[in-house]
C-alpha positions as MATLAB code, in Angstrom:
seq = 'MNDWFDSLYFVGGGGIGMAALERYFLAKGKRIAAYDRTRTDLTRMLEDEGVEFFYDDAPEHVPTYCGDKDRTLVVYTAAMPQDHPLLVHFRNGGFQVVKRAKLLGIVTENSKGLCFAGTHGKTTTSSMTAHALEVAGVGSNAFLGGELRNYNSNFLLSDTSPYSVIEADEFDRSFHTLRPYIALITSTDADHLDIYGTYENYLEGFAHFTELIKPGGALVVHTGLALKPRVDESVKIYTYSRDEGDFHAANIRKGDGEITFDFVSPDGVIGDVSLGVPVDINIENAVASMAVCSLVGIEGQAMREAMRTFMGAKRRFEFWLKEPGRHGKVVIDDYAHHPNEIKASIKSVRELYAGRKVTVIFQPHLYTRTRDFADEFAEALSEADELILLPIYPARELPIEGVSSEMLLDRAKCVTKTLCSKEYLLNSLHLFNFEVLLVLGAGDVIDLLPQICEEVKKQAR';
ca = [
      -9.461  -20.700   -9.037;
      -6.624  -21.143  -11.578;
      -8.202  -24.200  -13.211;
     -11.255  -22.826  -14.986;
      -9.695  -20.052  -17.088;
      -6.919  -20.092  -19.686;
      -6.500  -16.354  -20.197;
      -6.901  -13.026  -18.397;
      -7.611   -9.564  -19.743;
      -6.473   -6.651  -17.536;
      -8.283   -3.321  -18.040;
      -5.883   -0.620  -16.850;
      -3.082   -3.173  -16.938;
      -0.213   -0.683  -16.958;
      -0.429    0.119  -13.245;
       2.155   -1.202  -10.828;
      -0.401   -3.157   -8.792;
      -1.811   -4.849  -11.886;
       1.715   -5.708  -13.057;
       2.320   -8.033  -10.100;
      -0.817  -10.057  -10.859;
       0.021  -10.166  -14.561;
       3.437  -11.566  -13.695;
       1.909  -14.075  -11.283;
      -0.457  -15.516  -13.874;
       2.221  -15.502  -16.577;
       4.255  -17.690  -14.226;
       1.225  -19.969  -13.925;
       1.158  -20.438  -17.689;
      -1.846  -18.236  -18.523;
      -2.153  -16.049  -21.610;
      -2.339  -12.383  -20.628;
      -3.668   -9.404  -22.552;
      -4.080   -5.892  -21.207;
      -5.287   -2.410  -22.091;
      -3.855    0.902  -20.963;
      -3.945    4.412  -22.356;
      -0.238    4.925  -22.952;
       2.905    2.858  -23.416;
       5.371    3.297  -20.545;
       8.647    1.757  -19.427;
       6.639   -0.656  -17.272;
       4.298   -1.748  -20.076;
       7.304   -2.250  -22.365;
       8.887   -4.455  -19.718;
       5.652   -6.425  -19.327;
       5.423   -6.817  -23.104;
       8.925   -8.283  -23.102;
       7.816  -10.700  -20.374;
       4.820  -11.909  -22.382;
       1.853   -9.571  -21.772;
       0.120   -8.458  -24.987;
      -0.750   -4.773  -24.509;
      -3.314   -2.731  -26.417;
      -3.486    1.070  -26.296;
      -6.853    1.441  -28.047;
      -9.969    0.706  -25.965;
     -12.135   -0.343  -28.912;
     -13.573   -3.810  -28.072;
     -12.723   -5.137  -31.536;
      -9.055   -5.114  -30.504;
      -9.641   -7.752  -27.805;
      -7.627  -10.802  -28.953;
      -9.459  -13.967  -29.938;
      -7.932  -15.974  -27.077;
      -9.796  -13.624  -24.686;
     -13.088  -14.093  -26.522;
     -14.510  -17.049  -24.583;
     -16.456  -15.893  -21.515;
     -16.140  -19.343  -19.972;
     -12.327  -19.457  -20.252;
     -11.322  -15.797  -19.729;
     -11.219  -13.786  -16.488;
     -11.409   -9.994  -16.773;
      -9.636   -7.888  -14.142;
      -9.838   -4.109  -13.717;
      -8.260   -1.501  -11.496;
     -10.443    0.532   -9.140;
      -9.294    3.719  -10.889;
     -11.085    2.630  -14.088;
     -14.558    4.180  -14.606;
     -17.425    1.704  -14.623;
     -18.636    2.934  -18.018;
     -15.316    2.246  -19.719;
     -16.012    0.702  -23.166;
     -14.063   -2.468  -22.422;
     -15.813   -3.084  -19.092;
     -19.181   -2.532  -20.748;
     -18.186   -4.918  -23.550;
     -17.109   -7.706  -21.228;
     -20.063   -7.368  -18.863;
     -22.539   -7.368  -21.743;
     -20.814  -10.493  -23.029;
     -21.353  -12.367  -19.779;
     -17.679  -12.465  -18.729;
     -16.699  -12.705  -15.074;
     -15.276   -9.258  -14.252;
     -13.457   -8.665  -10.947;
     -11.511   -5.849   -9.307;
      -7.774   -6.247   -8.931;
      -8.122   -6.169   -5.142;
     -10.628   -9.025   -5.123;
      -8.404  -11.180   -7.314;
      -5.410  -10.456   -5.080;
      -7.476  -11.535   -2.070;
      -8.456  -14.783   -3.789;
      -4.898  -15.546   -4.914;
      -3.478  -15.070   -1.420;
      -6.328  -16.380    0.761;
      -4.763  -19.810    1.305;
      -1.353  -18.434    2.247;
      -0.057  -16.716    5.359;
      -0.509  -13.131    4.251;
       1.963  -10.559    5.559;
       0.000   -7.397    4.763;
       1.460   -3.900    4.953;
      -0.994   -0.998    5.165;
      -0.732    2.717    5.866;
      -0.899    6.147    4.291;
       2.808    5.961    3.519;
       5.713    3.568    4.041;
       3.951    0.400    2.921;
       5.916   -0.080   -0.313;
       9.302    0.149    1.384;
       8.389   -1.966    4.428;
       6.758   -4.697    2.350;
       9.679   -4.690   -0.107;
      12.228   -4.957    2.695;
      10.311   -7.908    4.117;
      10.059   -9.720    0.774;
      13.811   -9.242    0.303;
      14.532  -10.527    3.827;
      12.482  -13.671    3.190;
      14.482  -14.236   -0.011;
      17.791  -13.740    1.779;
      16.697  -16.147    4.525;
      15.859  -18.814    1.952;
      12.190  -18.850    2.945;
      10.886  -16.873   -0.041;
       7.364  -15.597   -0.651;
       4.836  -14.709   -3.280;
       5.230  -10.931   -3.098;
       2.791   -8.451   -4.649;
       4.407   -5.053   -4.219;
       3.664   -1.443   -5.124;
       7.105   -0.645   -6.474;
       9.774   -2.210   -8.681;
      12.493   -3.617   -6.420;
      15.925   -2.663   -7.699;
      17.302   -5.928   -6.293;
      15.034   -7.940   -8.616;
      13.910   -5.449  -11.283;
      10.339   -6.509  -10.565;
       7.458   -5.873   -8.169;
       6.623   -9.579   -7.974;
       8.478  -12.498   -6.420;
       7.364  -16.109   -6.835;
       7.800  -19.161   -4.618;
       6.151  -22.555   -5.052;
       7.194  -23.648   -1.562;
       6.868  -20.656    0.782;
       3.769  -20.436    2.991;
       3.923  -16.617    2.905;
       2.504  -13.931    0.668;
       3.837  -10.378    1.080;
       1.116   -7.909    0.131;
       0.983   -4.147   -0.080;
      -2.502   -3.541    1.329;
      -3.913   -0.463   -0.414;
      -6.583    1.558    1.391;
      -7.726    3.320   -1.807;
     -11.319    2.332   -2.626;
     -11.184    0.109    0.494;
      -9.201   -2.435   -1.514;
      -7.490   -3.858    1.590;
     -10.845   -5.125    2.848;
     -10.536   -8.043    0.406;
      -7.531   -9.459    2.325;
      -7.268  -11.894    5.235;
      -3.893  -11.136    6.857;
      -1.918  -13.553    8.977;
       0.184  -10.611   10.146;
      -0.859   -7.013    9.423;
       1.409   -4.011    9.861;
       0.038   -0.457    9.839;
       2.616    2.257    9.311;
       0.452    5.374    9.519;
      -3.100    6.632    9.337;
      -2.612   10.221    8.181;
      -5.708   11.416    6.344;
      -5.789   10.617    2.633;
      -8.243    9.502   -0.074;
     -10.970   11.676    1.417;
     -12.614   11.620   -2.016;
     -13.369    7.966   -1.201;
     -13.914    8.053    2.572;
     -15.469   11.494    2.961;
     -14.136   12.163    6.470;
     -11.060   11.316    8.505;
     -13.286    9.353   10.893;
     -14.430    7.150    8.017;
     -10.815    6.749    6.932;
      -9.877    5.487   10.410;
     -12.905    3.199   10.344;
     -11.538    1.699    7.141;
      -8.324    0.764    8.938;
     -10.213   -0.503   11.991;
     -12.218   -2.856    9.760;
      -8.964   -4.018    8.157;
      -7.720   -5.116   11.591;
     -10.893   -7.197   12.035;
      -9.836   -9.258    9.023;
      -6.657  -10.611   10.659;
      -6.922  -14.389   10.951;
      -7.312  -15.892   14.443;
      -3.923  -16.594   15.955;
      -2.280  -13.891   13.849;
      -0.684  -10.609   14.836;
      -1.048   -6.868   14.351;
       2.012   -4.602   14.384;
       1.010   -0.945   14.617;
       3.005    2.268   14.787;
       2.922    3.951   18.169;
       0.689    6.974   18.653;
      -1.848    6.378   15.877;
      -5.439    7.492   16.277;
      -6.492    4.018   15.129;
      -8.464    1.830   17.532;
      -7.877   -1.772   16.386;
     -10.666   -4.353   16.494;
      -8.980   -7.727   16.472;
      -9.963  -11.230   17.472;
      -8.970  -12.001   21.064;
      -6.413  -14.538   19.799;
      -4.582  -11.877   17.726;
      -1.512  -10.412   19.435;
      -0.912   -6.663   19.127;
       2.609   -5.204   19.022;
       3.833   -1.612   18.668;
       6.825   -0.193   16.845;
       8.491    3.080   15.921;
      11.951    4.429   15.439;
      12.524    5.228   19.115;
       9.944    3.346   21.194;
       7.521    0.436   21.258;
       7.880   -3.340   21.399;
      10.151   -3.032   18.362;
      12.430   -0.015   17.950;
      15.935    1.182   17.093;
      18.653    2.100   19.548;
      22.253    3.314   19.366;
      21.681    5.019   15.994;
      24.911    6.060   14.282;
      25.183    8.284   11.206;
      28.239    9.370    9.292;
      30.147    9.100    6.021;
      26.925    8.342    4.174;
      26.118    5.362    6.432;
      23.385    4.674    8.981;
      23.735    1.874   11.532;
      21.548    0.976   14.507;
      20.631   -1.821   16.923;
      17.236   -3.501   16.525;
      15.413   -3.999   19.828;
      12.588   -6.556   20.070;
      10.824   -8.537   22.814;
      13.247  -11.383   21.998;
      16.422   -9.343   22.397;
      18.763   -7.101   20.425;
      20.243   -7.502   16.955;
      23.245   -5.207   16.820;
      24.855   -3.253   14.003;
      22.083   -3.207   11.419;
      23.363   -1.223    8.433;
      20.995    0.283    5.855;
      21.557   -0.289    2.145;
      19.540    2.876    1.484;
      20.872    5.166    4.229;
      18.121    7.750    4.712;
      16.571    8.582    8.048;
      13.046    7.312    7.325;
      14.447    3.879    6.506;
      15.455    3.388   10.141;
      11.782    3.187   11.019;
      10.940    1.255    7.845;
      13.599   -1.315    8.693;
      12.283   -1.630   12.259;
       8.800   -2.335   10.853;
      10.076   -4.935    8.400;
      12.294   -6.649   10.967;
       9.366   -6.758   13.415;
       7.327   -8.810   10.948;
      10.337  -10.944   10.030;
      11.030  -11.735   13.673;
       7.393  -12.781   14.202;
       7.717  -15.386   11.435;
      11.016  -16.678   12.784;
      13.627  -15.145   10.463;
      17.060  -15.284   12.098;
      18.925  -12.146   13.055;
      21.863  -12.634   10.690;
      19.535  -12.985    7.686;
      17.667   -9.821    8.675;
      20.928   -7.930    9.124;
      22.180   -9.076    5.718;
      18.855   -8.202    4.081;
      18.823   -4.625    5.399;
      22.448   -4.170    4.299;
      21.810   -5.402    0.752;
      18.359   -3.860    0.208;
      18.665   -1.486   -2.740;
      15.190    0.026   -2.401;
      12.201    0.291   -4.667;
      12.398    2.388   -7.790;
      11.084    5.922   -7.222;
      11.581    5.606   -3.453;
      14.434    8.014   -2.749;
      16.239    6.798   -5.860;
      19.527    8.440   -6.854;
      19.596    9.282  -10.571;
      22.774   11.330  -10.411;
      25.410   11.335   -7.694;
      28.599   13.053   -8.788;
      31.646   12.520   -6.547;
      33.063   15.165   -4.272;
      31.626   17.690   -1.839;
      30.277   19.838   -4.671;
      29.113   17.097   -7.022;
      25.641   17.472   -8.507;
      22.918   15.247   -7.052;
      19.501   14.310   -8.499;
      17.096   12.217   -6.402;
      13.652   10.964   -7.408;
      11.043   10.177   -4.747;
       7.442    9.008   -5.200;
       6.389   11.162   -2.215;
       2.927   12.603   -2.885;
       1.533   13.217    0.633;
       2.628   16.219    2.757;
       4.213   14.069    5.471;
       6.133   12.053    2.874;
       7.398   15.257    1.283;
       8.497   16.650    4.633;
      10.356   13.416    5.456;
      12.020   13.325    2.040;
      13.313   16.899    2.246;
      14.490   16.274    5.818;
      16.475   13.222    4.664;
      18.126   15.242    1.896;
      19.084   17.999    4.327;
      20.693   15.452    6.658;
      22.641   13.822    3.840;
      23.745   17.110    2.273;
      23.938   19.604    5.112;
      24.726   23.153    4.036;
      23.884   22.628    0.365;
      21.083   24.243   -1.630;
      18.080   21.958   -2.021;
      15.794   22.484   -5.020;
      12.471   20.629   -5.231;
      10.488   19.913   -8.390;
       7.016   18.779   -7.337;
       4.137   17.470   -9.433;
       0.955   17.346   -7.291;
      -1.091   14.143   -7.677;
      -4.907   14.404   -7.843;
      -7.087   17.501   -7.647;
      -8.878   16.249   -4.526;
      -5.657   15.579   -2.621;
      -4.297   19.013   -3.578;
      -7.539   20.669   -2.472;
      -7.836   18.755    0.802;
      -4.217   19.256    1.931;
      -3.179   22.530    0.284;
      -1.940   24.113    3.529;
      -0.056   20.969    4.537;
       1.587   20.672    1.109;
       2.654   24.320    1.218;
       4.146   23.899    4.696;
       6.104   20.798    3.665;
       7.367   22.308    0.408;
       8.477   25.462    2.239;
      11.366   23.396    3.632;
      13.042   23.618    0.198;
      15.404   26.444   -0.763;
      13.946   26.565   -4.275;
      10.595   25.234   -5.449;
       9.465   24.432   -8.990;
       5.821   23.372   -9.242;
       4.362   21.459  -12.184;
       0.637   21.298  -12.998;
      -1.469   18.737  -11.135;
      -1.330   15.180  -12.474;
      -5.031   14.201  -12.638;
      -4.746   10.383  -12.817;
      -8.338    9.154  -12.518;
      -9.895   12.590  -11.821;
     -11.478   15.397  -13.785;
     -10.398   19.003  -13.028;
     -11.989   20.789  -10.065;
     -12.715   24.478  -10.541;
     -10.367   26.661   -8.530;
      -7.942   23.831   -7.708;
      -4.482   24.111   -9.262;
      -0.787   24.070   -8.420;
      -0.986   27.846   -8.064;
      -2.751   27.260   -4.711;
       0.462   25.720   -3.395;
       2.712   28.297   -5.008;
       0.863   31.163   -3.312;
       1.123   29.549    0.139;
       4.672   28.164    0.003;
       7.245   30.310    1.797;
      10.329   29.431   -0.257;
      12.458   32.430   -1.191;
      12.613   31.221   -4.790;
       9.522   29.568   -6.263;
       7.999   29.223   -9.699;
       5.237   27.435  -11.583;
       5.820   25.995  -15.044;
       4.650   23.346  -17.477;
       6.619   20.196  -18.124;
       7.591   21.526  -21.548;
       8.783   24.874  -20.209;
      10.734   23.128  -17.448;
      12.815   21.150  -19.920;
      13.433   24.262  -21.986;
      14.477   26.364  -19.004;
      16.636   24.009  -16.932;
      19.730   25.833  -18.161;
      18.556   28.904  -16.217;
      18.970   27.100  -12.890;
      22.128   26.163  -11.039;
      21.164   23.047   -9.117;
      23.222   21.620   -6.278;
      20.909   18.964   -4.860;
      17.731   18.439   -6.887;
      14.830   16.444   -5.408;
      12.065   15.446   -7.848;
       8.812   14.568   -6.058;
       5.420   13.219   -7.080;
       3.464   10.111   -8.048;
       2.545   11.182  -11.579;
       4.448   11.115  -14.870;
       7.218   13.473  -13.733;
       9.412   10.354  -13.863;
       9.394   10.716  -17.673;
      11.457   13.901  -17.368;
      14.281   12.433  -15.272;
      16.632   11.406  -18.109;
      16.526   14.891  -19.686;
      16.800   16.592  -16.290;
      19.916   14.595  -15.411;
      21.552   15.337  -18.754;
      21.010   19.060  -18.283;
      22.224   19.042  -14.672;
      25.438   17.308  -15.718;
      26.115   20.139  -18.190;
      25.831   22.842  -15.547;
      29.019   24.408  -14.266;
      29.926   23.681  -10.682;
];
């Protein structure tokens, strides 16, 4: 496919999933232009790497090197409306226009795809696996949903590895464009019901994904899921979880900020696996990653070293401030935007900082998700000592009448809870006395972290 076009134009090119493809084609020597609404840290980084970004969607701003319909491929994210001026312009001009997911499927179809799917956990498990393949010297072409702190990128390139590591996104049924060699499914908790309509349809989406596994491949699935896989008879099915299944952890030890466990697989035990990001949920994430690694023949010592040196993906339980001492201020950012992710994140904080006050700042993501899981969000957020709610981040959606962050505020059972705008939050941080602050959400709350940390550092202990 790479031979017929010289340039690519990415519509909605500032998203993390688009970034990996932009980096891939830059490495292949293509000229890359992209549109997005706002400049961000990620778009600035991509600009430094060679992507020419435009923040005005007027078609006259399309560069001349993207003007030949026979030499330019146009790629768009599923979150972009079909009547977007740039999509209309390119389609009317006879350009080939494809979804990001379709292009990812084409790019990886001739490799052995290690595909990680699930409502949550797929970014961390896929990132751990890509890092393990690097440590083992095998490498991969990795297309990930988060910036790896080890590499400061969400894309890894190898001209020799047979493997692609792919975060398989269920939104808009994007993962149906893939043909996995090994598929791992972390969870099937209901989500994206604006796309699927019902939980049954959501499960059907995952079931169809399992049908796409190549003959002779493997499916690794978390124990206890409602999913009923439909695989070719030559595809082997394995189970995993933290405590049971074909792959699991044993002899878990926690203390002094460290977590160590033994990895149990059908081939034996790898002892003393230490986590570079020592939070409870990463025990299970590491088990998932090591399960896939073991199925492609990665040796135990390389897996152990990879888990020890894995620094995590940005915005996945990322420490922004960690003052020394028992009473030092702590600020953690986590991309968690589903009730179960929020519950797991707060639980991890409580285990790390037992007896300390935990304050949560949460920015809900999407009106439909807030509406569909309001009770579940409120239950999860009630685990915090203090709760500060920001307005809903709409992303691709228009407002829905009657749906707001106030729905969650009314139902949450925290003793101290408040609702405020981003602007008011920054102006009122001095009124709080944070001990451990957990900032949650998949929207633009990340933009506030530098100012939040500066204010927390000023607060008296």
